[in-house]
C-alpha positions in Angstrom: 74.5 144.8 63.6 77.3 147.2 62.5 78.6 147.6 59.0 82.0 145.9 59.9 80.1 143.0 61.4 77.7 142.6 58.3 80.8 142.7 55.9 82.6 140.0 58.0 79.6 137.8 57.8 79.3 138.4 54.1 83.0 137.8 53.6 82.8 134.4 55.6 79.7 133.4 53.2 81.7 134.3 50.1 84.5 132.3 51.1 82.5 129.2 52.0 80.6 129.3 48.8 84.2 129.7 47.0 85.4 126.8 48.9 82.6 124.6 48.0 82.9 125.3 44.4 86.6 124.9 44.5 87.6 128.3 43.2 90.9 128.5 44.8 92.5 127.9 41.4 91.5 131.5 40.5 94.3 132.9 42.8 96.8 131.3 40.5 96.0 134.0 37.9 96.9 136.8 40.4 100.6 137.8 40.1 102.7 137.7 43.1 103.6 141.3 43.1 99.9 142.1 43.2 99.5 139.5 46.1 102.5 141.1 48.0 101.0 144.6 47.6 97.7 143.4 49.0 99.3 141.7 51.9 101.3 144.6 52.7 98.6 147.1 52.4 96.5 144.9 54.7 99.3 144.8 57.4 100.0 148.6 57.2 96.2 149.4 57.2 96.0 147.4 60.4 99.1 149.2 62.0 98.0 152.6 61.1 94.5 152.0 62.3 95.5 150.9 65.7 98.1 153.6 66.3 95.7 155.9 68.2 94.8 152.9 70.8 98.5 152.1 71.2 99.5 155.8 72.2 96.3 156.3 74.1 94.8 159.3 72.1 91.5 159.6 70.3 91.9 159.2 66.5 89.3 160.7 64.4 88.3 160.1 60.9 86.5 157.7 58.7 89.5 156.8 56.9 92.6 154.7 57.8 94.6 157.7 56.7 92.5 160.4 58.4 93.0 158.4 61.6 96.8 157.8 61.1 97.1 161.7 60.7 94.8 162.4 63.6 96.9 160.3 65.8 100.2 161.6 64.7 99.0 165.2 65.2 98.2 164.3 68.8 101.4 162.9 70.0 101.8 165.7 72.6 98.6 164.3 74.2 99.9 160.5 74.1 99.2 158.8 77.3 102.8 157.8 78.8 101.4 154.7 81.0 99.5 153.5 77.7 102.8 153.7 75.6 105.1 152.2 77.9 102.6 149.1 78.4 102.3 149.0 74.6 106.1 148.9 74.3 106.5 146.7 77.1 104.4 143.9 75.6 105.6 144.6 72.1 102.3 145.7 70.8 103.8 148.8 69.0 106.8 147.1 67.7 105.4 143.7 66.9 102.7 144.7 64.4 104.8 146.9 61.9 107.9 144.9 62.6 106.0 141.6 61.8 104.7 143.1 58.7 107.9 144.3 57.4 109.8 141.4 58.3 107.1 139.2 56.3 107.4 141.4 53.2 111.2 141.3 53.1 111.1 137.5 53.6 108.5 137.1 50.9 110.5 139.4 48.5 113.8 137.6 49.3 112.2 134.2 48.7 110.5 135.3 45.4 113.8 136.9 44.2 116.1 134.2 45.2 114.1 130.8 45.0 115.7 127.6 45.8 117.7 126.1 42.9 119.5 123.0 43.3 120.7 119.9 41.5 118.9 116.5 42.2 120.1 113.0 42.8 118.1 109.8 43.3 118.0 108.0 46.7 119.1 104.4 45.8 116.9 103.1 48.8 113.7 105.1 48.2 114.0 106.1 44.6 113.1 109.7 45.6 115.0 112.6 44.0 116.4 115.0 46.3 118.8 117.9 47.0 122.2 116.6 45.8 124.1 119.0 47.9 122.5 117.7 51.1 122.8 114.1 50.0 126.1 113.8 47.8 126.1 110.2 47.9 122.9 109.9 45.9 122.8 108.3 42.3 123.2 110.7 39.1 122.4 109.9 35.8 125.4 109.8 33.2 125.4 112.8 30.9 122.4 114.3 32.7 122.0 117.2 35.1 118.8 117.6 37.0 118.1 120.8 38.5 114.8 121.8 40.6 113.3 125.4 40.8 111.0 126.1 43.7 109.1 129.4 43.1 106.6 131.2 41.2 108.6 132.8 38.2 107.6 136.3 37.3 109.4 139.6 36.0 111.5 140.2 38.9 113.2 136.8 39.3 112.8 134.7 36.0 116.1 135.9 34.2 118.0 135.6 37.4 116.9 131.9 37.7 117.9 131.3 34.2 121.2 132.6 35.0 121.8 130.5 38.2 120.6 127.4 36.3 123.1 128.2 33.5 125.8 128.6 36.1 125.0 125.2 37.4 125.4 123.6 34.1 128.7 125.3 33.5 130.0 124.4 36.9 129.0 120.5 36.6 131.7 118.1 36.3 131.9 116.3 33.9 129.9 118.6 31.6 126.4 117.3 31.0 125.0 116.7 27.6 121.6 117.2 28.9 119.5 119.2 31.4 116.4 118.2 33.0 114.6 121.2 34.4 112.3 120.1 37.3 109.5 122.7 37.4 107.1 120.8 39.3 107.8 123.3 42.1 106.7 126.3 40.0 103.1 127.2 40.5 102.9 130.0 38.1 104.8 132.4 35.7 104.1 135.6 34.1 104.7 136.6 30.5 108.2 137.9 31.4 109.0 134.4 32.8 107.6 132.8 29.4 110.1 135.1 27.3 113.0 134.2 29.8 112.2 130.7 29.3 112.4 130.8 25.4 115.6 132.7 26.0 117.1 130.1 28.3 115.9 127.3 25.7 118.0 129.1 23.1 121.0 129.5 25.5 121.1 125.7 26.2 121.1 125.0 22.5 124.0 127.4 21.8 125.9 125.4 24.6 124.9 122.0 23.0 122.9 121.0 26.0 119.7 119.0 25.4 116.9 120.4 27.4 114.3 118.3 29.2 111.6 119.7 31.2 109.2 118.3 34.0 106.3 120.4 34.5 102.7 119.7 35.9 101.3 122.9 37.2 98.2 123.9 35.3 99.0 127.9 35.0 102.7 127.3 33.8 101.5 124.7 31.1 98.8 127.1 29.7 101.3 129.9 29.5 103.9 127.9 27.6 101.4 125.9 25.5 101.6 128.3 22.6 105.4 128.9 22.5 107.9 127.7 20.0 109.8 126.2 23.0 106.9 124.0 24.0 106.4 122.7 20.4 110.0 121.9 20.0 110.4 120.1 23.4 107.0 118.3 23.0 107.7 117.3 19.6 110.9 115.6 20.7 109.6 113.9 23.8 111.3 116.1 26.1 108.3 117.4 28.3 107.1 115.1 30.8 104.8 115.4 34.2 107.5 114.2 36.7 111.2 113.9 37.0 110.8 110.2 37.3 108.8 110.0 33.8 111.6 112.4 32.2 114.6 110.2 33.3 112.9 107.0 32.2 112.3 108.8 28.9 116.0 110.0 28.7 117.2 106.4 29.4 114.9 105.0 26.8 116.2 107.4 24.2 119.7 106.4 24.8 120.5 110.2 24.7 124.2 111.2 25.1 123.9 114.6 23.7 121.6 117.1 21.9 
């Protein structure tokens, strides 16, 4: 059995054990930039390691970089029919292009997450995108905004700016904002700092901040902040939008 086959078997066994023990939550503690770099490295490693095969030359070396340099150094010996077949079937283009496109789409989604106001479907009671369903019910004086993305250093403050813009653009001006973070699986320290700054911004604008949050990692990150203490102390933190709206109605809130 070769080293590669042994490694593949051991990896499979480790994954089976991790799945049985339900250790998937550990991935939540790995930041998105690290995961993005890991995925990018894997894709580029595969593409670089197969270059010699694609152009029909013998690539020597034990490391991927060595094989890549070896293949590039023998471009003059490239086998034209092999290259033409590779290009014809999209082998040469598809691997790097797919990796690049995936990286760009991932970065775009992370840096520009979905942020939209919510309304309530009167038939089902489900809260959904108000822009797509403008006839849905809204709560007087309350703007509900949903964020769907992990929050980290590269997007946290941009997200805060976009939510603030929605508050400023709302007509009539809301007295309260319910921030639906149930679509946020995790956040880093920069995002926590941005959250505290955003809370201060809403207070300055006279907007009462409510939060719906149920993901464990963001809860653990925010639990020891002043924002968490102030919001939880005033009953402004809830595990779901429905619970937060019910509490808002019960409080008779019309302002901060």
